[in-house]
N, C-alpha and C positions, 0 to 999 in steps of 0.2 A: 448395419442398417438402413431402410433402400434407398434408392432416388425419393424423395421429394417426402419421407417421411420427416419429423422434428425426432432429434433424437431429446433423450428426458434430460442433457447437459451439453453446454458451450461453454467450453475451459480459452479463456484469451487468455497469452502472456507475450508479456511486447520486454524484448531481449538488448541490451544491450554491450558487444563487448565479454562479451561470457561461453560459451563454446563450450566448456567439459561442466559447467553449473547447470547448461540448456540441455546438452547431452544425459545427464544422470535425471535431472525434472522427468523429463520426456521419460527415460528408461521406467520413474516410477509409476508416470501415469499410463505407460502399459498394460500395468500390472491392474489399472486397478480400471482397462476395459475387459476384462474379466465378466467384473455383473456388474456396468453402465453403459448405460449408450449412450457415447459421447462421441460431438468431434472439437476438436483442438483448431487451434491459430495462435502462430507462435506467430507478431508482426517485430520485425526487426527494427529497429530506428538507425540506421547510417550507419552503425556497425564499422563498413569497411576493413574487414580482414570478411573470418571464416566460421560464421556462429551462426550465420543462417543455416548453412549446410548441416551443421546441427538436428535440424529441423526440414531438409529438404532430403533427407536421407532415409525417413520415416512416410511411408506412403498413405498412415491413417492424418498426416496433420499434413493442413493449410500453410504455406508461406508463402509470408507477405514481405518482400524486403520495401523500406522505404527510402528515398533519394536522402531526405533528409533528416534529424534529427526531431522531429515534431515534441516531443515531450512524452514524458508519460500519461496527459491526464491526451493528449492527442490523440495516439497512439491506442490508447485501450478505448477507446470511443469509435474509432475505427473500426474493430475487433465485434465492435458493441452490435454496429449498427449491422452486423451478418450475422449476429447469432443467431440461433436458431430454439434452441436446446427451452425445454422450460422453462431450467433452472440455469444462471451463468453465474461462471466460479471466475470472476479476474486471481490469477497466479504470480506469482516473483517467481524469474528461474533459480532460484537458489535455493528453491525449494524440494524436500525430498515427498509425496505421500503414500506412509501405508497404502501395503493389501488390505484392497477391503474400507478404509479408508472414505474413498466420497460417499460406497453405498449406506455407511455405516452416516456421514453429513447429511446428504440425501436424501432417507431413511428422516432423519431427525426435523430435517426443517421439514417437509409433506405431514408430520406429526404435528407442527409448529404453524395451522395456517397465520397468523399473528404476526408468527415475523417472515419480514421484508426480508433482511439481514444477516446470516451470523456470520460465524467464523470457530476455525474449530482452536484448540490449544497449540500454542509453535511455544516451539521449543529452539534453543542449537542443537550444533552437535552432540555437544556434556549432558544432553536436557534437560540445559535448566530456563527459564521459562524469560521466553522476548514477552516482559510487560509491554511494549505496546499493538498488544496481540489486544484488552479489554483495556480501555477510556475512559474517559469522561470530556468534556470539554471543559481547555485548556486553558485553568484563566491565569491572571496574571503570578495569583500566590505560589496555587500546585504545580502551580509549572518551577518556581524557586525553586520549593520543593524538593522535586523533581532531581532538582540537576543538582543540589546541595548534598540531599540523600535526607534528607529531612523528615522526609514525608516515613521514613523507614524509621521516626521516631515518635514526629509527633502522629498521631494517632485517628485525628479527626478530619469527617469526610470533605470538609472546607482543603486539610493540607494533602490529603489521598485523593482527594480529585480525580483529573493528571486519570492515573493505574488505576482506579477504579477498589484500594485500594482494602479494602473493608469487604469488598468479594475472593474469597480463596480461587487461587488457581486452579483447583481442585473440582472449584464447587460451580454449574451452570448458574447464568443469571443476564441480565438485562446491564446493557448497558447505553453509555451515548454514542461510542465512536468503535472505530476497530481498527484495523493496520491493511494498506492495499494488497502486504503482504498473499494475505487468502481471504476475497471478499469473497461468499457463496448468495447469491440470492437469486429474490423469485422473474423472473424473465418484465410479468406483466407487471409489475410491481417498481421492476429496475425502472421501464418504458414509461409507470405513470410520477417515476422522483424526476424523470433523465438521468441522463449519463453522469461525466466526471465535464468538470465547468475548469473549461481551459486557460483562465484566465490565470490556474497554477500551472505556470507550465515542469513542477516539481517540486512535491512536499503540502501540505494541509490539502490536497484532493481529496484524499480519503475521509479524513475525518469529515469534511462540506459534505463531500456523500452521505455519509453516516446521519450526518446531522439529519439533512432533506430527507432522507428516509423516515425519520422519526416526526420531521413535520405535517407529514402525510401522514400522520396517525400508522406507518408500522413497526415493531422494535426490530429493535439492532440487541441480539442477541448472541454473547458467548457461551461458547460449547467444548466444554474439554475429553470428549468425550474419546478424542480422536488429537493423539500425537500427532505436528506436523513441522519439522525440521526447518529451523527456516536459518540456515547459514549465513546470508549477507556479504558482501564489503569485494565479491567477486569483476569489482570493478574499478578497481582505485587503482591510481595511479603508482606505485612503492607504498602501499598505504596511506595515501592521502587524497580527500576531495580536491580533483581539481576546479582550478579558480573561477569557472564560472557555472560548478555547481554550485559553488560558496555566493557567489549572489544570487542567483535562485531561491536560495534558503534565508538568503536576509528578509528579500525582498517581496517574500511570499505572507509576510503578516501584513502588513497593513493594510491587502487587498481582506487578506482574511478577517483581518480584526470591521474593518471597512461594513464588509458582506452580515455579519455576523449580531457588527455592533450599531444596529440600526443610532436615532436618534444625535443628540449634536455628542452625548459626550464623547460617542463611540468615533466621532468620526475625529476632535479633538484627539483623543487615546492614540487615533491610525496613522493622526498625522505624525505628534511625536514620536509613535515606533516610528516612522516613515525614514522620520530624520536621524534618530538614534540608529537606525541599520545601518546605514548609507555610511557612517560615522563606524558605528563597527564592520561594513567592509571593507572600508577602505584601511581600517587598523591588521586585518585578517592577510590586506596584499602584502601592508611593507611588514606584517613579522615570515610571510609567507619569505617576499623578495629576502632578507634579511637570515633569512636559510638556504637561503638556492632552490627551491621548490618550483618545480617547473610551470610556467604559463601562461600555455597556451590549447594544453587539453581541450576537447569538448566535457559537453555536459555527458554523463550517464544516466541521464534519465533513463526510467522503466528498464533498471539495469538489474543486479544484486548490485549492484552498490549502492543505486535509490532505494534498493531494500532497503538496506544494511543503516542507510543515515539519511533515512525521508525524516522523522522525526529525534533526532538528540536535544533539537531545540522549538518544546512546540509553542504559538504565538500564543502569544504573551496579552491574556485578556482581562476586564476588569470579574 
């Protein structure tokens, strides 16, 4: 790519304490450079280790190390503001993109001018579907069904809305939201919609952005033509989410509901969820204390852990 020309694709990766995962992700992207003109930027959320070195080792990657952990949404927005590609991909560092995978996704995007945001089929290393890659608006009932497994028994759309259970994972179709692990967007559409809402430090920021694409008249599209491996949990401490991540997790629900359920009913529900979430947060701290879980770790937002645990509990709404 010559100076001053726009690449076809800009990729933004926010990292946190995941050097090996980030390195493997970048290796998979390097293979895709064969048939996609791209620029890649890694923004590290103050890992304070050698994670950023995995990006700085590669001349074709722009690496930015932040002084503070500013959260997944804000860190991505810093990269999105500098993106020059006709398409923009928000990608987590715990992903592996197959050879020609980006080319095929871009061809699908360009062939559907009404699609503003799309995702590939996300699978774990054993090939099992990550059900969060195609989702609907997280209503209270569908959230309960997701947690309890009732969505695997009750086949109605009301019960399966959170995971769009009626859409087979091998079939392309419209959805209401996708996972932040792989969000491929038209840059022009993204500029019209706006970036991530920075009030969400982590959790729900990708659902919120997906919904805003719909509000602006763009389709949000799930396309299983490419399998992207999504590993997850790379920045957990002894397999556990750090305490501050738990705080962000619980405290995201109320503002999400307040934003997307306007009117007095939504505000009442948001207030109720806010109080309930604080009680659950205190309970989680007490349980962690009894189990001897360390309580000083920093939030792994924008990390492999964030990708793995960003949506274990969707914000409940009526």
